[in-house]
Backbone bond lengths (Angstrom), bond angles and torsions (degrees), N, CA, C in turn:
res aa  C-N    CA-C-N  psi(-1)  N-CA   C-N-CA  omega(-1)  CA-C   N-CA-C  phi
1 M - - - 1.437 - - 1.521 110.10 -
2 T 1.330 116.41 142.80 1.451 119.88 178.86 1.519 110.26 -78.88
3 K 1.331 115.35 164.96 1.458 120.79 179.05 1.518 111.07 -60.74
4 V 1.328 116.48 -39.74 1.464 120.42 -179.61 1.524 110.08 -61.18
5 T 1.318 117.14 -44.06 1.462 120.74 -179.75 1.521 111.02 -62.87
6 L 1.327 117.19 -43.04 1.463 120.53 179.51 1.523 111.40 -63.92
7 V 1.318 116.73 -43.69 1.467 119.73 179.32 1.516 110.64 -63.06
8 L 1.321 117.14 -44.51 1.463 119.90 -179.70 1.533 111.58 -65.59
9 R 1.313 117.06 -35.55 1.460 120.12 177.35 1.534 110.44 -64.49
10 R 1.335 117.03 -42.66 1.468 120.59 177.84 1.519 111.64 -62.91
11 I 1.338 115.78 -42.31 1.467 119.74 178.18 1.517 109.96 -61.59
12 S 1.315 116.49 -43.19 1.463 121.06 -179.81 1.528 111.04 -61.40
13 L 1.330 117.67 -46.01 1.464 120.80 179.89 1.522 111.08 -64.71
14 S 1.320 116.74 -41.62 1.455 121.20 178.26 1.520 110.24 -63.17
15 F 1.307 116.49 -41.77 1.460 121.95 -179.79 1.524 110.62 -63.73
16 K 1.315 116.82 -42.42 1.469 120.92 -179.53 1.524 111.34 -64.01
17 R 1.340 116.83 -37.81 1.464 119.74 -179.37 1.519 112.05 -69.99
18 Q 1.329 117.32 -34.44 1.456 120.58 -173.80 1.518 113.42 -86.12
19 F 1.298 117.63 -30.54 1.460 120.67 -174.26 1.524 110.86 -126.09
20 V 1.308 114.09 138.18 1.453 119.88 172.52 1.522 105.58 -109.84
21 L 1.322 115.43 114.86 1.458 120.43 -176.24 1.519 111.15 -96.07
22 P 1.317 116.37 144.71 1.468 119.17 173.72 1.529 110.11 -60.99
23 A 1.283 117.19 149.55 1.471 122.80 -176.64 1.522 112.24 -58.23
24 C 1.327 118.01 -33.18 1.473 120.16 -178.00 1.526 112.31 -72.29
25 V 1.320 119.30 -19.39 1.461 123.04 -177.94 1.526 111.63 -93.35
26 R 1.314 117.69 -25.95 1.463 121.84 -174.49 1.531 114.16 -55.15
27 P 1.334 119.43 -44.51 1.477 118.13 179.19 1.540 112.76 -59.77
28 F 1.334 117.56 -37.20 1.464 120.78 -179.98 1.527 110.97 -69.16
29 V 1.320 116.76 -39.22 1.459 121.00 178.14 1.527 109.81 -65.57
30 K 1.329 116.33 -42.88 1.458 119.80 178.83 1.529 111.18 -63.72
31 A 1.332 116.17 -42.46 1.465 120.18 179.52 1.533 110.65 -62.88
32 T 1.332 116.47 -42.57 1.458 120.60 178.18 1.519 110.51 -63.18
33 F 1.307 116.36 -42.06 1.457 121.87 179.01 1.529 110.70 -60.85
34 V 1.317 117.51 -43.62 1.468 122.33 179.70 1.530 110.26 -65.04
35 I 1.312 117.23 -41.03 1.464 120.70 179.41 1.526 110.38 -63.47
36 V 1.329 116.85 -45.89 1.464 120.88 178.51 1.527 110.07 -61.08
37 L 1.314 116.71 -43.18 1.458 121.24 178.68 1.530 110.93 -59.49
38 C 1.327 116.86 -45.66 1.470 120.77 179.46 1.526 111.51 -62.61
39 I 1.319 116.87 -41.36 1.462 120.43 179.58 1.517 110.21 -63.72
40 L 1.323 117.20 -45.33 1.461 120.78 -179.89 1.527 111.81 -64.27
41 M 1.319 116.54 -41.43 1.462 119.43 179.50 1.524 110.72 -67.05
42 R 1.321 117.60 -39.78 1.470 121.93 178.20 1.523 110.08 -62.50
43 A 1.323 116.22 -42.68 1.459 120.24 179.99 1.526 110.94 -65.13
44 Q 1.336 117.07 -34.75 1.453 120.80 -179.14 1.531 111.06 -73.71
45 V 1.331 117.33 -37.75 1.462 121.65 -176.75 1.524 112.12 -76.64
46 A 1.334 117.79 -44.62 1.461 120.33 -174.15 1.519 111.03 -134.61
47 P 1.332 117.81 77.44 1.455 118.75 178.15 1.525 110.15 -67.04
48 Q 1.308 116.14 138.99 1.455 121.80 -179.05 1.527 109.12 -78.89
49 T 1.303 116.37 124.11 1.447 121.09 177.31 1.525 108.03 -72.90
50 Q 1.318 115.98 134.89 1.457 119.34 179.13 1.519 110.42 -74.92
51 L 1.315 114.67 155.06 1.456 119.92 176.69 1.522 109.51 -72.66
52 P 1.326 117.19 142.63 1.467 119.12 176.27 1.529 110.39 -69.25
53 Q 1.320 116.33 158.60 1.459 120.55 177.14 1.519 109.70 -75.97
54 V 1.333 114.96 133.78 1.456 121.33 177.82 1.530 107.55 -132.77
55 H 1.323 115.85 127.53 1.461 121.49 177.05 1.526 107.50 -115.29
56 L 1.332 116.11 131.75 1.461 121.56 -177.59 1.521 110.08 -110.79
57 D 1.328 115.77 128.06 1.462 122.43 173.27 1.518 106.61 -110.90
58 A 1.332 116.18 114.23 1.463 120.65 -179.50 1.525 110.97 -116.79
59 S 1.325 117.33 19.32 1.465 120.65 -178.48 1.534 110.24 -68.47
60 G 1.318 115.18 139.47 1.463 120.80 177.25 1.508 114.40 70.32
61 L 1.314 117.67 20.56 1.459 121.31 -176.92 1.527 110.98 -75.08
62 A 1.321 116.75 140.88 1.458 121.74 178.30 1.528 107.91 -135.77
63 P 1.298 122.86 156.43 1.456 125.81 2.97 1.535 114.09 -82.07
64 R 1.329 118.77 -4.04 1.462 118.87 178.75 1.524 109.17 -143.58
65 P 1.322 117.71 153.46 1.467 119.93 178.41 1.529 110.85 -79.58
66 I 1.320 115.03 162.34 1.468 120.81 176.74 1.526 108.52 -90.25
67 E 1.316 115.91 130.78 1.459 120.28 175.63 1.525 108.45 -70.20
68 E 1.338 117.11 154.26 1.468 121.64 -176.34 1.536 111.84 -58.30
69 L 1.323 117.39 -45.24 1.464 121.37 -179.47 1.532 111.13 -63.35
70 T 1.327 116.43 -39.98 1.465 120.60 177.45 1.523 110.55 -63.63
71 G 1.323 116.81 -44.70 1.460 120.85 178.46 1.517 112.12 -59.57
72 T 1.327 116.47 -42.36 1.465 120.72 178.31 1.524 110.97 -63.33
73 A 1.329 116.68 -41.67 1.469 120.74 179.92 1.532 111.16 -66.76
74 V 1.322 117.39 -41.06 1.467 121.25 179.31 1.525 109.74 -62.13
75 V 1.334 117.23 -45.70 1.464 121.35 -179.79 1.526 110.38 -60.90
76 H 1.329 117.34 -47.68 1.472 120.99 -178.76 1.525 111.03 -62.75
77 D 1.327 117.15 -47.99 1.463 120.52 -175.37 1.530 111.64 -69.32
78 Y 1.319 117.22 -33.47 1.467 120.41 176.79 1.532 109.86 -68.58
79 A 1.322 116.82 -42.13 1.468 120.58 177.12 1.525 110.49 -62.43
80 Q 1.325 117.09 -42.24 1.470 121.80 177.86 1.528 110.40 -61.18
81 A 1.331 116.29 -40.46 1.463 120.49 179.38 1.528 110.64 -61.91
82 W 1.320 117.92 -43.46 1.463 120.80 179.41 1.520 111.84 -67.29
83 R 1.331 117.05 -38.08 1.468 118.87 177.21 1.527 109.84 -63.27
84 D 1.319 116.88 -44.43 1.463 120.27 179.44 1.527 111.76 -65.50
85 L 1.333 117.05 -37.88 1.458 121.03 177.46 1.528 110.24 -62.22
86 A 1.327 116.74 -45.80 1.469 120.60 178.99 1.521 110.63 -61.50
87 D 1.334 117.29 -42.49 1.470 120.91 178.67 1.529 111.25 -63.16
88 A 1.338 117.35 -41.08 1.469 121.28 -179.61 1.525 111.25 -65.77
89 L 1.321 117.19 -42.86 1.467 120.11 -179.05 1.522 111.52 -68.40
90 E 1.332 116.63 -35.47 1.463 118.30 -179.26 1.525 111.74 -75.69
91 S 1.337 116.97 -38.25 1.466 119.76 -177.60 1.527 112.77 -84.13
92 G 1.334 117.04 -19.63 1.464 120.23 -176.46 1.515 112.31 76.01
93 S 1.347 116.35 21.05 1.456 120.93 -178.25 1.528 110.48 -123.09
94 S 1.315 116.95 117.38 1.466 120.16 179.42 1.521 112.11 -69.45
95 A 1.328 117.68 -13.42 1.470 120.53 176.23 1.526 111.12 -64.06
96 E 1.336 117.01 -23.20 1.469 121.61 179.31 1.522 112.38 -71.46
97 L 1.324 118.69 -12.23 1.458 120.90 -177.18 1.520 112.89 -65.01
98 G 1.297 118.91 -19.12 1.461 120.47 178.65 1.519 111.48 66.03
99 E 1.329 114.95 -156.42 1.459 120.65 -174.77 1.522 113.42 -104.01
100 E 1.323 118.09 -0.44 1.461 120.19 -174.77 1.522 113.11 -72.26
101 F 1.321 117.74 -26.52 1.462 121.52 179.56 1.519 109.24 -99.76
102 V 1.335 116.54 131.85 1.465 122.11 178.03 1.526 108.70 -136.27
103 G 1.321 115.68 167.92 1.465 121.34 173.71 1.520 113.50 60.82
104 S 1.332 115.49 -139.49 1.462 120.34 -175.04 1.526 112.07 -66.20
105 A 1.330 117.84 -29.77 1.473 119.91 177.49 1.523 110.09 -62.79
106 R 1.320 116.65 -46.42 1.466 120.65 179.88 1.525 110.88 -64.91
107 D 1.325 117.07 -45.45 1.468 121.02 -179.72 1.530 111.00 -57.72
108 R 1.328 116.23 -46.05 1.459 121.11 -179.12 1.534 111.26 -63.80
109 L 1.325 116.90 -41.57 1.465 120.20 -178.27 1.528 112.18 -72.27
110 V 1.325 117.76 -38.21 1.473 121.09 175.61 1.524 109.56 -60.53
111 R 1.337 116.27 -42.39 1.463 121.14 178.22 1.540 110.42 -63.28
112 R 1.328 116.70 -42.81 1.476 120.17 -179.56 1.526 111.35 -63.77
113 V 1.322 117.49 -43.13 1.466 120.82 179.06 1.526 109.94 -63.32
114 G 1.332 117.73 -41.67 1.457 121.50 178.65 1.522 112.35 -63.61
115 E 1.326 116.91 -43.55 1.468 120.69 178.36 1.522 110.98 -63.93
116 Q 1.310 116.26 -40.33 1.463 121.38 178.47 1.531 110.60 -62.83
117 R 1.338 115.93 -44.82 1.470 120.74 179.42 1.527 110.18 -63.29
118 Q 1.333 116.19 -42.05 1.470 121.14 -179.82 1.535 110.92 -63.89
119 A 1.320 117.53 -34.94 1.459 121.46 179.25 1.529 112.25 -78.47
120 G 1.344 116.58 -10.33 1.459 120.47 178.26 1.520 114.42 78.72
121 I 1.318 116.34 23.33 1.462 119.82 178.02 1.520 109.86 -118.94
122 H 1.317 116.26 166.75 1.459 120.42 169.69 1.522 108.96 -141.51
123 V 1.315 114.81 155.57 1.456 121.82 -175.49 1.520 108.71 -117.14
124 R 1.311 115.38 133.80 1.466 121.10 174.18 1.523 107.04 -110.92
125 I 1.336 115.14 126.35 1.461 120.50 176.80 1.523 108.05 -104.22
126 V 1.329 115.81 119.31 1.459 121.27 171.67 1.521 104.66 -97.12
127 D 1.328 115.71 107.62 1.458 122.45 -170.72 1.525 109.66 -92.20
128 H 1.337 116.20 116.65 1.464 121.52 -179.86 1.526 111.94 -100.98
129 G 1.323 118.29 8.97 1.461 120.96 173.57 1.516 114.10 119.69
130 H 1.338 113.76 165.10 1.462 122.49 -175.67 1.521 109.38 -134.03
131 N 1.316 116.03 136.02 1.463 121.99 171.50 1.520 107.26 -111.34
132 L 1.333 114.76 102.67 1.464 121.41 -179.39 1.518 109.63 -91.05
133 K 1.309 115.65 139.58 1.457 120.75 171.43 1.517 106.92 -125.53
134 A 1.326 115.20 121.78 1.466 120.10 176.89 1.524 107.36 -77.99
135 V 1.338 116.35 125.83 1.470 120.15 -179.32 1.527 112.35 -111.11
136 F 1.329 116.88 -18.68 1.469 120.14 178.61 1.524 109.51 -154.84
137 Y 1.326 115.54 134.35 1.467 121.80 173.81 1.518 106.23 -136.31
138 S 1.329 116.34 114.05 1.471 120.46 -173.58 1.529 110.73 -59.83
139 S 1.323 114.89 149.62 1.468 119.85 -177.26 1.520 112.29 -63.08
140 D 1.333 117.83 -26.72 1.466 119.73 177.92 1.536 112.46 -91.18
141 G 1.332 117.38 0.42 1.473 121.37 175.88 1.511 115.41 76.05
142 T 1.347 117.89 17.70 1.465 120.23 -175.77 1.524 114.81 -97.37
143 A 1.329 117.70 -3.01 1.462 119.62 -179.97 1.527 109.71 -157.27
144 M 1.324 114.44 144.83 1.457 120.56 176.58 1.522 108.14 -138.03
145 Q 1.332 115.92 130.60 1.458 120.14 175.53 1.518 107.51 -106.64
146 L 1.336 114.80 135.10 1.450 121.47 -178.73 1.518 109.76 -133.05
147 V 1.322 115.76 157.49 1.452 120.84 168.68 1.524 106.95 -119.12
148 D 1.308 115.67 143.61 1.460 121.80 -174.16 1.517 109.33 -127.02
149 R 1.313 116.14 127.77 1.467 122.08 169.62 1.526 104.17 -104.86
150 A 1.333 115.94 101.89 1.465 122.68 -175.67 1.521 110.15 -100.09
151 Q 1.316 116.12 133.64 1.465 121.81 174.90 1.529 106.82 -96.61
152 L 1.317 116.11 101.41 1.461 121.07 -173.79 1.522 111.27 -123.84
153 E 1.318 114.25 141.11 1.458 120.96 168.47 1.521 105.17 -109.08
154 I 1.321 116.68 114.89 1.462 121.41 -175.79 1.526 108.36 -108.63
155 Q 1.334 115.24 116.39 1.463 121.93 -178.52 1.526 108.52 -110.20
156 T 1.327 116.28 129.14 1.461 121.41 179.11 1.521 108.85 -108.29
157 F 1.348 115.97 128.65 1.456 122.37 -176.39 1.520 110.75 -121.29
158 D 1.334 114.69 146.80 1.460 122.71 166.31 1.518 104.31 -113.38
159 G 1.326 116.78 100.29 1.465 120.71 -170.59 1.518 108.69 66.54
160 D 1.329 117.25 -121.16 1.459 121.29 177.18 1.520 112.55 -98.09
161 K 1.325 117.19 -1.31 1.465 121.58 -176.40 1.530 110.12 -88.42
162 L 1.338 115.83 121.77 1.458 121.82 177.43 1.526 109.40 -73.45
163 L 1.330 116.82 120.88 1.456 122.08 179.93 1.525 112.27 -94.25
164 D 1.336 116.37 -38.59 1.461 119.77 -173.49 1.523 109.67 -158.53
165 T 1.323 115.95 147.81 1.464 122.48 173.35 1.517 108.08 -133.01
166 Q 1.320 115.72 130.03 1.462 121.85 175.18 1.522 107.03 -122.23
167 N 1.314 116.47 123.32 1.451 121.42 179.65 1.521 107.87 -124.69
168 A 1.317 115.11 92.83 1.458 120.31 -175.42 1.524 109.31 -155.78
169 P 1.327 116.26 160.40 1.472 117.71 174.78 1.528 110.39 -70.59
170 H 1.302 114.60 145.82 1.465 121.84 176.84 1.525 107.27 -124.51
171 D 1.321 116.81 137.42 1.457 122.02 179.55 1.525 109.65 -107.10
172 Y 1.337 115.30 134.28 1.465 121.36 -178.99 1.522 109.97 -131.10
173 V 1.325 115.77 147.83 1.456 123.09 170.06 1.523 105.90 -109.46
174 I 1.332 115.90 128.56 1.462 121.03 -172.10 1.524 110.36 -125.49
175 L 1.313 116.52 141.16 1.451 122.55 170.14 1.519 106.94 -115.90
176 M 1.336 116.50 120.86 1.466 121.31 177.52 1.523 109.03 -117.68
177 T 1.331 114.91 143.69 1.464 121.13 177.55 1.522 108.68 -130.47
178 P 1.344 116.78 148.41 1.462 119.04 -178.58 1.524 111.54 -82.25
179 G 1.341 114.35 151.32 1.452 121.91 172.46 1.512 108.39 -123.37
180 A 1.300 116.64 -165.73 1.457 120.72 -177.80 1.524 112.32 -63.23
181 D 1.340 116.93 -38.37 1.467 118.79 -174.51 1.519 113.71 -132.61
182 R 1.321 119.22 7.92 1.463 121.36 -179.04 1.520 110.53 -165.15
183 W 1.335 114.65 172.16 1.457 122.24 172.33 1.516 108.11 -100.00
184 Y 1.332 115.67 137.56 1.456 121.66 -177.37 1.529 110.93 -108.26
185 V 1.331 116.02 144.56 1.462 121.39 171.57 1.528 106.28 -86.23
186 R 1.327 115.39 107.54 1.463 120.65 -177.22 1.527 111.43 -90.44
187 D 1.332 116.20 -30.92 1.459 120.01 177.79 1.521 108.01 -150.51
188 I 1.333 115.91 140.20 1.456 122.01 175.92 1.519 107.08 -143.82
189 E 1.320 115.61 125.80 1.460 121.15 -178.27 1.515 108.77 -132.94
190 E 1.333 115.71 133.47 1.455 118.40 175.34 1.526 108.36 -76.57
191 A 1.335 114.54 133.12 1.462 120.89 -179.35 1.522 109.09 -102.07
192 P 1.312 116.97 153.32 1.472 118.86 176.22 1.527 109.57 -58.73
193 A 1.320 116.71 148.39 1.467 121.68 -179.46 1.520 109.77 -56.78
194 K 1.306 115.38 145.88 1.479 123.87 177.33 1.527 112.42 64.39
195 S 1.345 117.94 26.41 1.460 120.43 178.43 1.522 111.49 -74.80
196 F 1.338 115.74 -26.95 1.467 118.85 -178.45 1.498 110.08 -147.75
C-alpha cells in the first residue's frame, strides 16, 4: 500500500470513530472520499510538469508589430513545446513531443529521441527560462522568426548514472507559424554562442 492510501485509511477510521453520520449522508461522504483519494493518487503517479518561463521582447519588430493576444499565445505555445521536448528526451518517447513541433523541427527531434534511445541514454533538461526576441513577423501574419537565449541545465544519463552536466546558455533560432488554435514550432536550430 502507498503512503497516501495508508494516511487516507487512518483518516477514514478516525472520522468513523468521532462522527456518526445519518444514513442518507454516508453515500455522499464516501463518494467525496473516493474522489479525493483518486485526485491524490493521480497527483502522486503523474505530477504535471510546469511550463518553463518565457519572456518575449517584440520591441522594434518589422514589418508589423505583434498584437498582445498573439504575443501571449506565442509565449504559451513555445513554453509548452519546451516542456514537451524535455519530457520526450527524458522518457525516450517521441510521442511526448505533442503537437507543438511540426515539419523539419519535429522530424529532427523524433530522430534525436530515437538515436538517444538506441544509444541507451536519456537527457534531462532543467529549464531555467527563455528570453525570446522577435526579429521578424510577416505582414500577413503567417510566420514569425525569433531568437532564444535559453538558460538550460542539460544532464545526460546512462540508466540512473549521471554521465555529464552542462549548465550554460544556449542560443536558438526559431520559426513559428500559426495554426487554427496555436502557434507551431516549424524549425528550431541551435546557433553558435554569441551569434546575437
